C-alpha positions in Angstrom: 33.1 -12.1 74.6 30.2 -11.9 77.1 28.6 -8.6 78.0 28.4 -7.5 81.6 25.0 -7.9 83.3 23.6 -5.1 85.4 20.7 -4.2 87.7 17.5 -4.5 85.5 19.0 -7.1 83.2 17.4 -10.5 83.1 18.1 -14.2 83.2 16.1 -17.1 81.9 15.6 -20.5 83.3 13.7 -23.8 83.2 11.4 -25.0 85.9 11.5 -28.5 87.4 9.0 -30.7 85.5 7.5 -34.1 85.7 8.2 -34.7 82.1 11.2 -36.9 81.0 14.4 -34.9 80.7 14.3 -35.3 76.9 11.2 -33.2 76.5 11.5 -30.5 79.2 10.1 -27.1 78.3 12.7 -24.4 77.6 12.8 -21.0 79.2 9.9 -21.2 81.7 10.7 -18.2 83.8 12.5 -14.8 83.8 14.5 -13.4 86.7 15.2 -9.7 86.9 18.3 -8.4 88.8 17.4 -5.9 91.5 20.7 -5.5 93.3 24.3 -5.1 92.4 27.6 -3.5 93.3 27.4 -0.3 95.3 30.6 1.2 93.9 30.8 0.1 90.2 28.2 1.1 87.6 27.9 0.1 83.9 25.7 2.3 81.6 24.4 4.0 84.8 23.3 0.6 86.3 24.9 -1.2 89.2 27.2 -4.0 88.0 25.8 -7.5 88.8 28.2 -9.7 90.8 28.1 -13.1 92.3 25.5 -12.8 95.1 23.4 -10.3 93.2 19.7 -10.9 93.9 16.8 -10.9 91.5 13.1 -11.3 91.5 11.6 -14.2 89.6 8.2 -14.3 87.9 5.6 -16.8 89.0 5.6 -19.1 86.0 7.4 -21.9 87.9 4.7 -22.2 90.5 2.2 -22.7 87.6 4.5 -25.2 85.9 5.8 -27.3 88.8 3.5 -26.5 91.7 6.3 -27.1 94.2 7.5 -23.5 95.1 6.2 -21.9 98.3 4.1 -18.8 97.6 6.3 -15.7 97.5 9.6 -17.7 97.1 10.7 -15.8 94.1 14.3 -14.6 94.9 17.2 -15.6 92.7 20.9 -15.4 93.4 23.8 -15.0 91.0 26.2 -18.0 91.4 28.9 -17.8 88.7 31.0 -15.1 87.0 34.3 -14.1 85.6 37.4 -16.0 86.7 39.6 -12.9 86.3 37.5 -9.7 87.0 36.2 -9.0 90.5 34.1 -6.1 92.0 33.9 -5.7 95.7 35.7 -9.1 96.1 33.1 -11.0 94.0 33.3 -12.2 90.3 31.3 -10.0 87.9 28.2 -11.6 86.4 27.8 -11.6 82.6 25.7 -13.0 79.8 26.0 -16.8 79.9 26.7 -16.9 83.6 24.3 -18.8 85.9 22.5 -18.5 89.2 20.0 -20.2 91.4 16.3 -19.2 91.5 13.4 -20.5 93.6 13.3 -24.2 94.4 16.9 -24.7 93.0 16.0 -23.8 89.4 19.1 -22.7 87.5 18.9 -19.6 85.3 21.3 -18.2 82.6 21.9 -14.5 82.4 20.3 -13.3 79.2 20.9 -9.6 78.7 23.7 -7.2 79.4 25.6 -4.1 78.5 25.6 -3.2 74.8 29.2 -2.0 74.9 31.1 -3.3 78.0 32.5 -6.8 77.9 34.7 -9.2 79.8 37.2 -11.3 77.8 37.3 -14.6 79.8 34.8 -17.5 79.5 32.4 -17.9 82.5 34.0 -20.1 85.1 36.8 -21.0 82.8 39.9 -19.0 83.9 40.5 -17.6 80.4 40.0 -18.7 76.9 42.4 -21.7 76.6 43.3 -22.5 73.0 41.4 -19.4 71.9 38.2 -20.8 73.4 38.1 -23.8 71.0 39.3 -26.6 73.2 35.9 -27.5 74.6 34.0 -27.3 71.2 33.4 -30.1 68.7 35.5 -30.1 65.4 32.5 -28.6 63.5 33.2 -25.3 65.5 36.8 -24.9 64.4 37.8 -21.7 62.7 38.1 -23.5 59.4 34.7 -25.2 59.6 32.9 -22.0 60.6 34.8 -19.7 58.2 32.0 -19.5 55.7 29.1 -18.9 58.1 31.2 -16.3 60.0 32.1 -14.6 56.8 28.4 -14.4 55.7 26.7 -13.8 59.0 29.3 -12.8 61.7 31.4 -14.0 64.6 28.5 -14.9 66.8 26.6 -17.0 64.2 28.0 -20.4 65.3 26.8 -20.0 68.9 24.0 -17.4 68.4 21.3 -18.2 71.0 21.4 -17.1 74.7 22.5 -20.4 76.3 25.5 -20.7 73.9 26.8 -17.2 73.0 29.0 -16.9 76.0 31.1 -19.8 74.5 32.0 -17.8 71.4 35.8 -18.2 71.0 38.2 -15.3 70.8 39.7 -17.1 67.8 36.6 -16.2 65.7 37.9 -12.6 65.5 35.8 -9.5 64.8 33.1 -8.8 62.3 34.9 -6.9 59.6 32.0 -6.3 57.2 29.4 -5.1 59.6 27.4 -2.0 58.5 27.8 1.2 60.6 25.8 1.0 63.8 23.0 3.6 64.0 20.3 4.4 66.6 18.2 1.3 67.0 14.7 1.6 65.4 11.9 -0.9 65.4 8.3 -1.5 66.3 6.9 -2.0 69.7 6.4 -5.7 70.3 3.9 -7.3 72.6 3.5 -11.1 72.6 1.8 -13.7 74.7 2.6 -17.5 74.8 0.8 -19.4 72.1 -0.7 -22.9 72.4 1.4 -25.4 70.5 -0.4 -26.6 67.3 -1.3 -30.3 67.6 1.6 -32.4 66.2 1.0 -35.8 64.6 2.8 -39.0 65.2 6.4 -38.8 64.0 8.2 -42.1 64.2 11.1 -43.1 62.1 14.5 -44.7 61.7 17.5 -44.0 63.9 19.6 -43.8 60.7 19.3 -40.3 59.1 17.8 -40.2 55.6 18.8 -36.8 54.3 16.4 -37.0 51.4 13.4 -37.5 53.7 10.7 -34.9 53.0 9.9 -32.9 56.1 7.5 -30.5 54.3 6.6 -29.4 50.7 9.9 -27.7 50.0 12.3 -29.0 52.7 14.1 -32.3 53.4 16.1 -33.4 56.4 19.2 -32.4 54.4 17.8 -28.8 54.2 18.4 -28.4 57.9 21.7 -30.3 58.1 23.9 -31.3 55.2 22.7 -28.7 52.8 22.9 -25.6 55.0 25.5 -22.9 54.7 27.1 -24.5 57.8 26.8 -28.3 57.5 26.3 -30.8 60.3 25.4 -34.5 60.4 22.3 -35.6 62.3 23.1 -37.6 65.5 21.4 -38.5 68.8 22.3 -35.9 71.4 20.9 -33.6 74.2 18.6 -36.3 75.4 17.0 -36.8 71.9 17.2 -39.8 69.6 17.8 -39.3 65.9 14.1 -40.0 65.2 13.0 -37.4 67.8 15.4 -34.8 66.3 13.9 -35.5 62.9 10.4 -35.0 64.4 11.5 -31.7 65.8 12.9 -30.6 62.5 9.8 -31.7 60.7 7.7 -29.5 63.0 10.1 -26.6 62.6 9.8 -26.9 58.8 6.0 -27.3 58.8 5.1 -24.7 61.4 7.8 -22.0 60.7 10.0 -22.2 57.7 7.5 -23.4 55.1 5.0 -20.5 55.9 7.9 -18.0 55.9 9.1 -19.2 52.5 5.5 -19.0 51.1 5.2 -15.4 52.3 8.8 -14.3 51.5 10.2 -16.7 48.9 13.9 -17.4 48.6 14.7 -17.8 52.3 18.0 -19.6 52.9 18.6 -21.8 55.9 22.2 -20.9 57.0 22.2 -23.1 60.0 19.7 -25.7 61.4 20.7 -28.7 63.4 24.1 -28.4 65.2 26.5 -30.8 66.8 26.3 -31.0 70.6 28.1 -28.4 72.7 26.4 -28.4 76.1 22.9 -29.5 75.1 21.1 -26.2 75.9 20.8 -24.7 72.5 17.6 -25.3 70.6 19.8 -25.8 67.5 21.2 -28.9 69.1 17.7 -30.4 69.6 16.5 -29.7 66.0 14.2 -26.9 67.2 15.9 -23.8 65.7 17.3 -22.4 62.4 18.9 -19.3 61.2 17.4 -17.6 58.1 18.5 -15.1 55.5 17.6 -13.7 52.1 20.5 -13.1 49.9 21.0 -9.4 49.1 18.2 -8.2 51.4 18.9 -4.9 53.0 19.2 -4.9 56.9 16.1 -2.7 57.4 14.0 -5.0 55.2 14.3 -7.8 57.8 12.1 -5.8 60.2 8.8 -6.3 58.3 9.6 -9.9 57.8 10.2 -10.3 61.6 7.0 -8.4 62.3 5.1 -10.8 60.0 6.5 -13.8 61.8 5.5 -12.3 65.2 2.0 -11.7 64.0 1.3 -14.9 62.1 3.4 -17.8 63.4 3.5 -19.9 66.6 7.3 -19.5 67.1 9.0 -20.2 70.4 11.8 -17.7 70.1 12.7 -15.1 67.5 16.0 -13.3 67.6 16.9 -10.4 65.3 20.6 -10.9 65.0 23.3 -8.4 64.0 26.7 -9.4 62.6 28.2 -8.8 59.1 24.6 -8.5 58.2 21.2 -9.3 59.7 19.8 -12.8 60.1 16.7 -14.2 61.9 17.0 -17.0 64.5 13.6 -18.8 64.8 12.7 -21.8 66.9 9.7 -24.0 67.5 9.4 -26.5 70.4 6.9 -29.3 69.5 7.3 -30.8 72.9 6.1 -27.7 74.9 2.4 -27.1 75.7 3.0 -23.5 74.8 5.4 -21.6 72.6 7.0 -18.7 74.5 6.8 -16.2 71.5 9.9 -14.6 73.0 11.4 -11.7 70.8 15.0 -10.6 71.3 17.5 -8.5 69.5 21.2 -9.5 69.5 24.1 -7.1 68.8 27.7 -7.3 69.8 26.9 -10.6 71.6 24.4 -8.9 73.9 20.6 -9.5 74.0 17.8 -7.1 74.6 14.0 -7.7 74.6 12.1 -6.5 71.6 12.8 -5.9 68.0 15.3 -3.3 66.8 17.6 -2.8 63.8 20.9 -1.0 64.4 22.1 -1.1 60.8 
């Protein structure tokens, strides 16, 4: 159920690039909403609606070189099919808009406690929101991962969370929500470590060693939520294997060395709309069995301080888990840190349990 976006919330997008579509950089710029409805407010902020304006940072000019100086205004384009404010659809997490030069952003943050129950642009959740998802996302096939992690686990990164079906129900084992606490986080993009050649077969070999302790199966068929490797999202099987090898080597192996016993709940996932880093073999969700929620904070801090991650999300559901990504195809890793609770994202690192 997407949260409502408001003035001061942000969207994230990808700049035009000269690279092939299969290796575009993810999340090149941020747009911040600066206008909204004049009569409706959410958490003391104006409700964002279709037509809401935002200011875009200048990263796209640096990446693409084809935006006129000062052309940094974005406009919300999509919203709820059923809820309108001042005759315009409300804008929510997962909705999209157009930024400078025709770049498309996705709304990333929103209200922590106000939501809209229909799917963006969809006219309601037909078939409980499952009709447009692959069989792997059925209630039966996601039952274990939702039981262990929570309702948002199957679609847990910003481009996907707005697709979470109503049929997934509510988190019934979540700890009580408290005032959020966590360290101040300041990061800057990191240069991607040099990646070696990574050719291979287009037939998945699930016993293939990706690093000292992890095989291809560790990120697919042996995870808590199992998926088969396939070509998708503009990547061949061998390219996805290369992405997972880089993720294992640069991220998961060092984490397991520092904090042994890490479990990969979800790694590679079957195609939904090709925007999730899970679908490209670039992200995984990590947990330690029996670890108290607050004990995830120092582990997240260690990752922030020591690893060249692309995105780290401190996620709340029936418990805490860490979504971590690495993009071997990008010149720089974003080192973006977010917290997710109730399907809504906020910048920084906070634990509410």
